[in-house]
C-alpha positions in Angstrom: 0.0 0.0 0.0 1.3 3.4 -0.9 1.5 5.9 2.0 -0.5 9.1 1.5 1.6 12.1 0.5 2.1 15.1 2.9 0.0 17.2 0.6 -2.9 14.8 0.8 -2.7 14.7 4.6 -3.1 18.5 4.7 -5.5 18.9 1.8 -7.9 21.8 2.1 -11.5 20.9 1.4 -12.8 22.4 -1.8 -14.8 25.5 -1.3 -18.4 25.2 -2.4 -19.5 27.6 -5.1 -22.7 29.5 -4.3 -25.2 30.9 -6.8 -26.4 34.1 -5.1 -29.7 35.6 -6.3 -30.9 39.1 -5.2 -34.7 39.5 -5.8 -35.5 43.2 -5.9 -38.5 45.3 -6.7 -36.8 46.6 -9.8 -34.4 43.9 -10.8 -33.3 40.3 -10.5 -29.6 39.9 -10.0 -27.3 36.9 -9.7 -23.7 35.8 -9.7 -21.7 32.7 -8.8 -19.5 33.3 -5.7 -16.3 31.7 -4.5 -14.8 31.9 -1.0 -15.6 35.0 1.2 -18.0 36.4 -1.4 -15.5 36.8 -4.2 -17.5 36.9 -7.4 -16.5 34.2 -9.8 -18.6 35.8 -12.5 -20.0 39.2 -13.4 -23.4 40.0 -12.0 -26.2 39.3 -14.4 -29.5 41.3 -14.2 -32.9 41.5 -15.7 -36.0 43.5 -14.8 -38.2 42.0 -12.1 -41.6 40.9 -13.3 -43.4 42.9 -10.6 -47.1 42.0 -10.5 -46.6 38.5 -11.9 -47.3 35.4 -9.9 -44.4 33.8 -8.0 -44.1 30.9 -10.5 -43.1 33.5 -13.1 -40.3 34.8 -10.8 -39.0 31.3 -10.5 -39.0 30.8 -14.3 -37.3 34.2 -14.7 -34.5 33.2 -12.2 -34.0 29.9 -14.0 -33.5 31.8 -17.3 -31.3 34.5 -15.7 -28.8 32.0 -14.4 -28.9 29.5 -17.3 -25.6 30.8 -18.7 -23.7 30.9 -15.5 -21.0 28.3 -14.6 -21.7 25.4 -12.3 -22.6 25.9 -8.6 -23.2 23.7 -5.6 -25.9 25.6 -3.7 -28.2 28.7 -4.0 -28.6 31.6 -1.6 -31.5 34.1 -2.2 -32.2 37.5 -0.8 -35.9 38.3 -0.9 -37.7 41.7 -0.3 -40.0 40.6 2.4 -40.5 38.2 5.4 -39.3 34.6 4.8 -39.3 31.8 7.3 -38.0 28.3 6.7 -38.0 29.0 3.0 -41.6 30.1 2.9 -42.6 33.6 2.0 -44.8 35.4 4.5 -44.9 38.9 2.9 -43.8 40.6 -0.3 -44.9 44.2 0.0 -43.3 45.5 -3.2 -43.8 42.6 -5.6 -47.4 43.3 -6.4 -49.1 39.9 -6.2 -51.2 38.3 -3.4 -49.9 34.8 -4.4 -46.7 35.4 -2.5 -48.3 34.7 0.9 -47.2 31.3 2.2 -45.4 30.5 -1.1 -42.7 27.8 -0.7 -40.1 29.6 -2.7 -37.1 27.6 -1.4 -38.7 24.3 -2.4 -39.8 25.7 -5.8 -36.3 26.9 -6.6 -34.7 23.6 -5.4 -37.0 21.7 -7.7 -36.2 24.1 -10.6 -32.4 24.4 -10.1 -31.6 21.0 -8.6 -29.5 22.4 -5.8 -30.1 23.1 -2.1 -31.6 26.6 -1.5 -31.6 29.0 1.4 -33.6 32.2 1.5 -33.5 35.2 3.8 -34.7 38.8 3.7 -32.6 40.8 1.2 -31.3 43.3 3.9 -30.3 40.3 6.0 -28.3 38.9 3.1 -26.7 42.2 2.2 -25.4 42.7 5.8 -23.6 39.4 5.8 -21.2 40.8 3.2 -20.4 44.0 5.1 -20.6 43.6 8.9 -17.5 43.4 11.1 -19.0 40.9 13.5 -18.5 43.1 16.5 -21.2 44.7 18.6 -24.7 45.5 17.5 -24.7 46.3 13.8 -27.6 47.4 11.6 -28.2 47.4 7.9 -30.7 49.6 6.1 -31.4 49.1 2.4 -32.8 52.0 0.3 -34.3 50.8 -2.9 -37.8 50.1 -4.2 -38.7 49.9 -0.5 -37.0 50.2 2.8 -35.3 47.2 4.4 -33.6 46.6 7.7 -31.5 43.9 9.4 -29.7 43.5 12.8 -26.7 41.4 13.8 -25.4 40.8 17.4 -21.6 40.1 17.3 -21.9 38.7 13.8 -25.1 36.6 14.5 -28.1 37.4 12.4 -31.0 38.4 14.7 -34.6 37.3 13.9 -35.9 39.4 11.1 -38.3 42.3 12.0 -40.3 44.0 9.3 -39.6 47.5 10.6 -40.3 48.8 7.1 -44.0 48.3 7.8 -44.0 50.2 11.1 -45.1 53.8 11.4 -42.4 56.4 10.8 -44.1 59.8 10.4 -47.5 61.3 9.5 -49.2 57.9 9.9 -47.1 56.3 7.2 -44.6 53.5 7.3 -40.8 53.7 6.6 -41.6 51.9 3.3 -44.2 54.5 2.3 -42.1 57.5 3.3 -38.7 56.4 2.1 -39.4 54.0 -0.9 -38.3 54.9 -4.4 -41.7 56.0 -5.6 -41.8 58.6 -2.8 -38.3 59.8 -3.5 -39.2 60.4 -7.1 -42.4 62.3 -6.1 -40.8 64.6 -3.4 -37.3 65.0 -4.8 -33.9 63.9 -3.4 -33.4 66.7 -1.0 -36.6 66.2 1.0 -36.2 62.4 0.8 -32.6 62.6 2.1 -33.7 64.7 5.1 -36.2 61.9 5.9 -33.4 59.3 5.7 -31.4 61.2 8.3 -34.4 61.4 10.5 -35.0 57.7 10.1 -31.3 57.0 11.1 -31.8 58.9 14.3 -35.1 57.2 15.1 -33.5 53.7 14.5 -30.6 54.8 16.7 -33.0 55.4 19.6 -34.8 52.1 18.9 -31.7 49.8 18.6 -28.7 51.7 20.0 -26.7 50.3 17.1 -22.9 50.4 17.3 -22.7 50.8 13.5 -25.2 51.3 10.7 -24.6 50.3 7.1 -26.7 51.9 4.3 -27.1 49.8 1.1 -29.5 49.5 -1.8 -29.6 51.3 -5.1 -30.7 54.6 -3.6 -28.0 54.8 -1.0 -25.6 56.3 -3.6 -28.1 59.3 -3.9 -27.2 60.5 -0.4 -25.0 63.6 -0.6 -25.1 65.1 2.9 -22.4 64.2 5.5 -23.4 61.1 7.6 -22.6 60.4 11.2 -19.3 58.7 11.9 -21.0 55.5 12.8 -22.9 55.3 9.5 -21.3 53.9 6.3 -22.6 53.6 2.8 -21.8 50.2 1.2 -21.7 49.0 -2.4 -24.9 47.5 -3.7 -23.1 44.4 -4.9 -23.2 43.3 -1.2 -26.8 42.2 -1.9 -25.3 39.4 -4.0 -22.0 38.8 -2.2 -23.7 38.2 1.2 -25.2 35.0 -0.1 -21.8 33.3 0.5 -22.4 33.4 4.2 -26.0 32.4 4.2 -25.3 28.7 4.8 -23.4 29.5 7.9 -20.3 27.5 7.1 -18.0 30.3 5.9 -16.0 32.0 8.7 -15.5 35.8 8.7 -12.0 36.9 8.0 
């Protein structure tokens, strides 16, 4: 019998490749990820079929990723409440069929790979947090999303976007993209700063990260404990969703 080589004794397990999908109110985005969220491919994107039934979203995702290289598992960020792979709410996707829709199972059947799904803000934060203290993520896009992490551990998702913010309206209503377009960037940005301070009182975060497509529209100086992050984090965060990738 031939003795194993030294290299074989200390072989590093192959890193699984993750297909990361970001479902948004304006676009569906995807890329294949390597270790620590490094993108093995460019991000591909198509318009979201807002108003269509969930099955059409599944079909659109299958078509979107058809040309991407092989992957071992699938991580999905979803703009609403998801538990155990089942959608509870989808406030910005425009179809009642999302309630109790088993999205993880439907995607597993369609793609032939294990699937995990979390709120899109939860996924985005996994790519940017330091893992120290209480960290919060806010996404500014079609709607308004939030996520919380305690020393790197994802806290149970709270739909703070649907809570009252001002004048009897929710964060989603007051800070979503449709409102930004209606009232202008200046007035919208002042509301964002007010929301930051309100969330500070609510959570006493140690650091807040602002993501989403509209975060780049902020021009006024932000507090020292608030950072704008690149929107690619919404895809890259999928690398950590399975919980087996350590933070550097």
